[in-house]
C-alpha positions as CSV (number, residue, x, y, z in Angstrom):
1,M,0.0,0.0,0.0
2,R,2.7,2.4,1.0
3,G,4.8,1.5,-2.1
4,S,1.7,2.0,-4.4
5,L,1.1,5.4,-2.8
6,A,4.7,6.4,-3.3
7,R,4.6,5.3,-7.0
8,A,1.4,7.3,-7.5
9,C,2.9,10.4,-5.9
10,G,6.0,10.0,-8.1
11,L,3.8,9.8,-11.2
12,L,1.8,12.8,-10.2
13,C,4.9,14.9,-9.5
14,T,6.3,13.8,-12.9
15,M,3.2,14.9,-14.7
16,V,3.1,18.2,-12.8
17,L,6.7,19.0,-13.5
18,T,6.4,17.9,-17.1
19,G,3.5,20.2,-17.6
20,A,5.3,23.1,-15.9
21,C,8.4,22.6,-18.1
22,A,6.2,22.5,-21.2
23,S,4.6,25.8,-20.3
24,L,8.0,27.4,-19.8
25,A,9.6,25.9,-22.9
26,T,11.5,28.4,-25.1
27,P,9.9,28.7,-28.6
28,T,12.0,27.1,-31.3
29,A,14.0,29.8,-33.0
30,L,13.3,30.3,-36.7
31,P,16.1,29.6,-39.3
32,P,18.2,32.7,-40.1
33,L,17.1,34.9,-43.0
34,D,18.7,33.9,-46.3
35,D,20.9,36.5,-48.1
36,A,19.3,35.6,-51.5
37,A,15.8,36.2,-50.1
38,L,16.9,39.5,-48.7
39,A,18.3,40.5,-52.1
40,N,15.1,39.6,-53.9
41,G,12.5,41.2,-51.6
42,R,10.1,44.2,-51.8
43,Y,11.2,47.4,-50.0
44,T,10.0,50.9,-49.2
45,V,12.1,53.9,-48.2
46,S,11.2,56.9,-46.1
47,L,12.5,59.2,-48.9
48,L,9.7,58.0,-51.2
49,P,6.6,57.4,-49.1
50,G,3.9,55.3,-50.8
51,E,6.3,53.7,-53.3
52,S,7.5,50.1,-53.2
53,F,10.5,48.6,-54.9
54,D,11.1,45.0,-56.0
55,L,14.7,44.1,-55.9
56,V,16.3,41.5,-58.2
57,D,19.8,40.4,-57.0
58,G,19.9,43.3,-54.7
59,R,19.0,46.1,-57.2
60,S,15.9,47.8,-58.5
61,G,15.6,50.3,-61.3
62,A,12.0,51.3,-61.1
63,A,9.3,51.9,-58.5
64,T,5.7,50.6,-58.7
65,G,3.2,53.4,-59.1
66,E,4.2,57.0,-59.8
67,E,5.3,58.0,-63.2
68,G,8.9,58.9,-63.6
69,A,10.0,56.7,-60.8
70,A,12.3,54.8,-63.2
71,S,14.9,57.5,-62.4
72,V,15.2,56.0,-58.9
73,T,17.7,53.2,-58.3
74,L,17.9,51.1,-55.1
75,E,20.7,48.8,-54.1
76,L,20.8,46.6,-51.0
77,L,24.4,46.7,-49.8
78,P,25.9,43.4,-48.8
79,V,28.1,45.1,-46.1
80,P,27.9,46.3,-43.5
81,R,25.0,44.3,-42.2
82,A,23.9,43.3,-38.7
83,R,22.0,40.2,-37.4
84,G,20.2,39.8,-34.0
85,D,16.9,39.7,-32.3
86,V,15.2,43.1,-32.4
87,N,11.6,42.4,-31.6
88,G,12.2,39.9,-28.8
89,D,10.7,36.8,-30.5
90,G,14.0,34.8,-30.2
91,S,14.6,34.8,-34.0
92,E,17.4,36.6,-35.8
93,D,16.4,39.8,-37.6
94,V,18.5,41.8,-40.0
95,A,19.6,45.5,-40.3
96,A,20.9,46.5,-43.7
97,L,21.6,49.6,-45.8
98,L,19.8,50.6,-49.0
99,A,21.7,53.0,-51.3
100,V,19.0,55.3,-53.0
101,T,20.0,57.2,-56.1
102,M,17.5,59.6,-57.6
103,S,17.9,61.1,-61.0
104,G,21.6,60.3,-60.9
105,V,22.1,62.3,-57.7
106,G,23.4,60.6,-54.5
107,P,23.4,58.0,-53.2
108,S,21.5,58.6,-50.0
109,F,21.5,55.8,-47.5
110,E,18.5,54.3,-45.8
111,L,18.8,52.0,-42.8
112,V,16.2,49.2,-43.1
113,L,15.0,46.7,-40.5
114,I,14.0,43.3,-41.8
115,L,12.1,41.0,-39.3
116,N,12.2,37.2,-39.5
117,Q,8.5,36.3,-40.0
118,A,8.1,32.5,-40.1
119,G,11.5,32.2,-41.7
120,Q,10.8,34.8,-44.4
121,P,12.1,38.4,-44.5
122,Q,9.6,41.2,-44.0
123,Q,10.7,44.8,-43.9
124,A,9.4,46.4,-40.7
125,A,10.8,50.0,-40.8
126,S,13.3,52.3,-42.5
127,I,15.0,55.6,-41.7
128,A,17.2,57.9,-43.8
129,L,20.8,58.2,-42.7
130,G,21.6,61.1,-45.0
131,E,23.5,61.6,-48.2
132,G,27.1,60.5,-48.2
133,A,26.9,58.7,-44.9
134,D,30.2,56.8,-44.5
135,V,29.0,53.8,-42.5
136,R,31.9,51.9,-41.0
137,G,30.0,49.4,-38.8
138,M,26.7,48.1,-37.7
139,M,25.5,45.7,-35.0
140,I,22.3,44.7,-33.1
141,E,22.8,45.1,-29.4
142,R,20.1,44.6,-26.7
143,G,17.4,44.9,-29.3
144,Q,18.7,48.1,-30.8
145,V,20.5,48.8,-34.1
146,V,23.9,50.6,-33.6
147,V,25.4,52.3,-36.6
148,T,28.9,53.9,-36.7
149,T,29.8,56.4,-39.3
150,L,33.1,58.2,-39.9
151,G,33.3,61.8,-40.9
152,R,35.4,65.0,-40.7
153,P,35.2,67.3,-37.7
154,P,33.2,70.5,-38.1
155,G,35.1,73.1,-40.0
156,A,37.7,70.7,-41.4
157,S,38.8,71.1,-45.0
158,P,37.6,68.6,-47.6
159,A,41.1,67.2,-47.8
160,A,41.3,66.4,-44.1
161,Q,41.4,62.8,-43.0
162,P,38.0,61.6,-41.6
163,S,38.6,61.2,-37.9
164,L,35.2,61.8,-36.1
165,L,33.4,58.6,-35.3
166,R,29.6,59.1,-34.8
167,V,27.7,56.4,-33.0
168,R,24.0,56.3,-33.8
169,T,21.5,54.1,-32.0
170,F,18.0,53.2,-33.3
171,A,15.2,51.5,-31.4
172,F,12.3,49.7,-33.0
173,Q,9.1,51.4,-31.6
174,G,5.7,50.7,-33.0
175,Q,6.3,50.5,-36.7
176,A,9.3,52.9,-36.9
177,L,13.0,53.2,-36.2
178,V,13.5,55.9,-33.6
179,E,16.9,57.4,-33.2
180,A,18.4,58.2,-29.8
181,P,20.7,61.2,-29.2
182,A,24.0,60.6,-31.1
183,T,27.4,60.4,-29.5
184,E,30.7,61.5,-31.1
185,V,34.2,60.2,-30.3
186,A,37.4,61.7,-31.5
187,M,39.2,58.9,-33.3
188,S,42.6,58.0,-34.6
189,S,43.0,55.8,-37.7
190,V,45.2,53.3,-39.4
191,T,45.2,54.0,-43.2
192,G,46.8,52.2,-46.1
193,S,46.3,50.3,-49.3
194,L,45.6,46.7,-50.1
195,T,46.9,44.8,-53.1
196,Y,48.1,41.4,-54.5
197,R,50.7,40.4,-56.9
198,E,48.6,38.1,-59.2
199,R,47.8,39.5,-62.6
200,M,44.0,39.2,-62.4
201,A,41.0,41.4,-62.0
202,L,38.5,41.3,-59.2
203,P,34.8,40.7,-60.1
204,P,32.5,43.6,-59.0
205,E,30.9,41.4,-56.3
206,A,34.2,40.9,-54.4
207,I,34.0,41.9,-50.8
208,V,37.1,43.3,-49.0
209,T,37.4,43.1,-45.2
210,V,40.3,44.8,-43.4
211,Q,40.7,44.4,-39.6
212,L,42.7,46.0,-36.9
213,V,43.4,43.4,-34.2
214,D,45.2,43.0,-30.9
215,V,47.6,40.1,-31.3
216,S,49.3,40.5,-27.9
217,Q,48.3,37.1,-26.6
218,A,50.2,34.4,-28.6
219,D,48.1,31.5,-27.2
220,A,44.7,33.3,-27.8
221,P,42.7,34.4,-30.8
222,A,43.3,38.0,-32.0
223,S,40.9,40.5,-30.5
224,L,39.1,42.7,-33.0
225,I,39.6,46.5,-32.5
226,S,38.2,47.9,-35.8
227,E,36.9,46.5,-39.1
228,Q,36.0,47.9,-42.5
229,S,34.1,45.9,-45.1
230,F,33.2,47.1,-48.6
231,P,32.3,45.8,-52.0
232,T,34.8,46.5,-54.7
233,A,32.0,47.4,-57.2
234,G,34.4,47.2,-60.1
235,R,37.4,48.9,-58.5
236,Q,40.7,47.2,-58.7
237,V,43.8,47.0,-56.4
238,P,45.4,48.9,-54.9
239,L,42.3,49.6,-52.7
240,S,42.5,52.1,-49.9
241,F,41.2,51.6,-46.4
242,V,40.7,53.5,-43.2
243,L,40.4,51.7,-39.8
244,A,39.2,54.1,-37.2
245,F,39.9,53.4,-33.5
246,D,39.6,55.0,-30.1
247,P,43.1,56.0,-28.8
248,A,41.9,55.4,-25.3
249,A,41.4,51.7,-26.1
250,I,45.1,51.3,-27.1
251,D,47.6,49.9,-24.6
252,E,51.1,51.0,-25.5
253,L,52.4,47.6,-24.2
254,D,50.2,45.6,-26.5
255,T,50.8,44.6,-30.1
256,Y,48.4,45.5,-32.9
257,A,48.3,44.4,-36.5
258,V,46.3,44.7,-39.7
259,Q,44.8,41.6,-41.4
260,A,42.7,41.4,-44.5
261,M,40.8,39.1,-46.9
262,I,38.9,39.2,-50.2
263,V,35.8,37.1,-50.6
264,V,33.9,36.4,-53.8
265,E,30.4,34.9,-53.5
266,G,31.2,33.3,-50.1
267,T,34.6,31.9,-51.3
268,L,37.8,33.1,-49.7
269,L,40.0,34.3,-52.6
270,F,42.9,36.2,-50.9
271,R,44.1,36.7,-47.4
272,T,47.0,38.0,-45.4
273,T,49.6,35.4,-44.5
274,Q,51.8,37.5,-42.3
275,Q,51.4,40.1,-39.6
276,Y,51.4,43.8,-40.5
277,P,52.2,45.5,-37.1
278,V,50.9,49.0,-36.5
279,I,50.5,51.8,-33.9
280,T,52.6,50.7,-30.9
281,H,56.3,49.8,-30.5
282,D,57.3,52.4,-33.1
283,N,55.2,50.8,-35.8
284,P,53.5,53.0,-38.4
285,V,49.8,54.0,-38.7
286,T,50.0,54.0,-42.6
287,I,50.7,50.7,-44.2
288,D,50.6,48.8,-47.5
289,V,49.1,45.3,-47.1
290,V,49.7,42.5,-49.6
291,V,47.3,39.6,-49.6
292,Q,48.1,36.1,-51.0
293,R,45.9,33.9,-53.2
294,V,44.2,31.0,-51.4
295,G,44.4,27.5,-52.8
């Protein structure tokens, strides 16, 4: 009798606990949004309210609706791009840039937020960043989109090296991206050019990524300090780069280096095979980087 009662109690507890765990179970996250789906979706921009654009392979040459809209061109840039959960549903959303060219003038840049809806991309909001915005980085942090741009200080001559990093934060509220007050940080930079020795041309879809890293710990992975990624868009080597960094984040006792790679349609084509030390220990802040063919 006592054994039967114990077994019954154990079964009841198991059923109760199982039910409780089921009610607290985390929803299964949806698969990440596919780049091809993003590049072939329908988009709207705040610069042209009421118009929608169907992108094919990331580009569109005409809007649906208004006459004369064929003078408008949209391009969904492959970099920079950020992934993370913005609306708190546990699935990975995407923040990206649209370059908007109207009547041959521009481009102006639009930040677009694309939500993961049942595994399919759905644009939720967009906001104009302004003409000529030099976006150097983007991330999704604590449900907000953080965009960093590099520009010249107020009053600087057009020939002056861009050195002012602006950090812009956008929250998704209702059906809109709302910007918080911006912060500005006086930055230093590592500048240079990237090239290779092979006699070959890069395709226009090639993506160049240059990184400033801390390589002080020989037995640990390099720590990323700054990164710049951009499509070549038909440009050929040598390709110039600017890696902005906060001087306050630099330890004079540490060792820093530049590394780079060139990727074409997801395949690594070139990469650095040696260290290019910069900044500390009497190393330069202007450097020429040579990447080697892979494979």
